[in-house]
C-alpha positions in Angstrom: -7.1 2.4 -1.5 -5.3 4.7 -4.0 -2.3 6.7 -2.7 -2.5 5.2 0.8 1.1 3.9 0.6 2.4 7.2 -0.6 0.8 9.1 2.2 1.8 6.5 4.8 5.5 6.7 3.8 5.4 10.5 3.8 3.9 10.4 7.4 6.6 7.9 8.4 9.4 10.0 7.1 8.1 13.2 8.8 7.6 11.4 12.1 11.3 10.7 12.4 12.2 14.4 12.8 15.1 14.2 10.4 14.1 17.4 8.6 11.5 20.1 8.8 8.1 19.8 7.1 9.0 22.9 5.0 11.9 20.9 3.5 9.7 18.1 2.4 7.3 17.6 -0.5 5.8 14.5 -2.2 3.5 13.8 -5.2 2.2 11.1 -7.5 3.1 10.8 -11.2 2.7 8.4 -14.1 -0.4 6.6 -12.8 -2.0 3.8 -14.6 -5.3 2.2 -13.7 -6.1 -1.4 -14.6 -9.7 -2.5 -14.1 -10.6 -5.7 -12.5 -13.6 -7.4 -10.9 -12.3 -9.8 -8.2 -14.4 -10.8 -5.1 -12.5 -9.5 -2.1 -14.0 -9.9 1.4 -17.3 -8.1 1.6 -16.7 -6.3 -1.7 -14.7 -6.3 -5.0 -11.3 -5.2 -6.2 -12.5 -3.0 -9.0 -9.2 -1.7 -10.2 -5.4 -1.9 -9.5 -3.7 1.6 -9.5 0.0 1.7 -10.2 1.8 4.9 -9.8 5.2 6.5 -9.1 5.4 8.3 -5.8 8.1 11.0 -5.6 9.5 12.2 -2.2 11.7 15.3 -2.1 13.8 16.5 0.8 15.7 19.8 0.4 18.8 20.6 2.4 18.9 17.1 4.1 21.8 17.1 6.6 21.3 13.8 8.5 22.8 10.4 7.8 22.3 9.1 4.3 22.5 5.5 5.6 19.7 6.2 8.1 17.5 7.6 5.4 18.1 4.5 3.2 17.4 2.2 6.1 14.2 3.9 7.0 13.1 3.6 3.3 14.1 -0.1 3.2 12.5 -1.2 6.4 9.3 0.7 5.7 8.9 -1.0 2.4 9.6 -4.5 3.9 7.0 -3.9 6.6 4.4 -2.1 4.6 4.7 -3.2 0.9 5.4 -6.9 1.1 3.7 -7.6 -2.3 6.5 -5.7 -4.1 8.4 -8.8 -5.3 5.2 -10.7 -6.4 4.1 -7.6 -8.3 7.6 -7.3 -9.8 7.8 -3.6 -8.9 11.1 -1.9 -9.5 13.5 -1.0 -6.7 13.2 2.6 -5.6 15.3 5.2 -7.4 17.3 7.6 -5.2 18.9 10.8 -6.6 21.2 12.9 -4.4 22.4 16.4 -5.3 25.1 17.7 -3.0 24.7 21.3 -2.0 27.8 21.7 0.2 29.9 19.5 2.5 27.0 18.8 4.9 23.7 19.1 3.0 22.1 17.4 0.0 18.8 17.4 -1.8 17.3 13.9 -1.9 14.7 12.7 -4.3 13.2 9.2 -4.0 10.9 7.6 -6.6 9.0 4.5 -5.5 6.5 2.6 -7.7 3.5 1.5 -5.7 0.5 -0.6 -6.8 -2.7 -0.6 -4.7 -6.2 -2.1 -4.9 -9.2 0.1 -5.2 -12.2 -1.7 -3.7 -16.0 -1.2 -3.6 -18.5 -2.6 -1.2 -22.3 -2.9 -1.5 -24.1 0.2 -0.2 -27.7 1.2 -0.9 -26.7 4.9 -0.8 -23.5 4.4 -2.8 -22.8 6.5 -5.9 -21.2 3.7 -8.0 -23.7 1.7 -10.1 -22.3 -1.6 -11.2 -24.2 -4.7 -12.3 -27.5 -3.1 -11.3 -26.3 -2.6 -7.7 -25.0 0.4 -5.7 -21.5 0.5 -4.2 -19.3 2.8 -2.3 -15.5 3.2 -2.8 -14.2 2.0 0.6 -11.8 -0.6 1.9 -13.3 -4.1 1.7 -13.3 -6.1 5.0 -11.8 -9.6 5.0 -12.9 -11.8 7.9 -10.7 -14.8 8.5 -12.4 -18.1 9.1 -12.3 -19.4 12.7 -13.9 -22.8 11.9 -14.0 -25.1 8.9 -15.7 -28.4 8.4 -14.2 -31.0 6.1 -16.5 -33.7 4.8 -19.9 -34.5 6.3 -19.4 -37.7 8.4 -18.5 -36.9 12.0 -17.3 -40.6 12.6 -14.3 -40.1 10.2 -11.3 -38.4 11.8 -10.8 -36.3 8.7 -14.4 -35.0 8.8 -14.2 -33.4 12.2 -14.4 -29.6 12.3 -11.2 -27.6 12.6 -11.1 -24.7 15.1 -8.4 -22.1 15.2 -6.9 -21.6 18.7 
């Protein structure tokens, strides 16, 4: 859902203890919303929200390499669609304050699905039905049948182990 990646990365950075919470701020800017209607699990992707997340650390005094590694590995682990979506690489601006501290600002473009699922009490009316804005659930198939003649080897059901 919208802004989840921004909030998750902020939590990740804070959890490392490299700076105090008072030194840190983050916000969203330049958001665009593209509507869609794609079946997705038990609901629909109703829009794609693209935005720029800005993370600002004042008086950062730890390793710059460590900060960049934390950024890179988090993106690789948590935003693996970046290449397919052709999102730009993060921008990093560093302003030296003295020999040991800098201000760091990182801008990351994220794109996230916003999904709706059927809900009789939902506030969203679409196509004559009610929906709620929540994460759609995708249940992977455990079995699949190919064909309809059990005597043929290719028509036996497949079961995931």
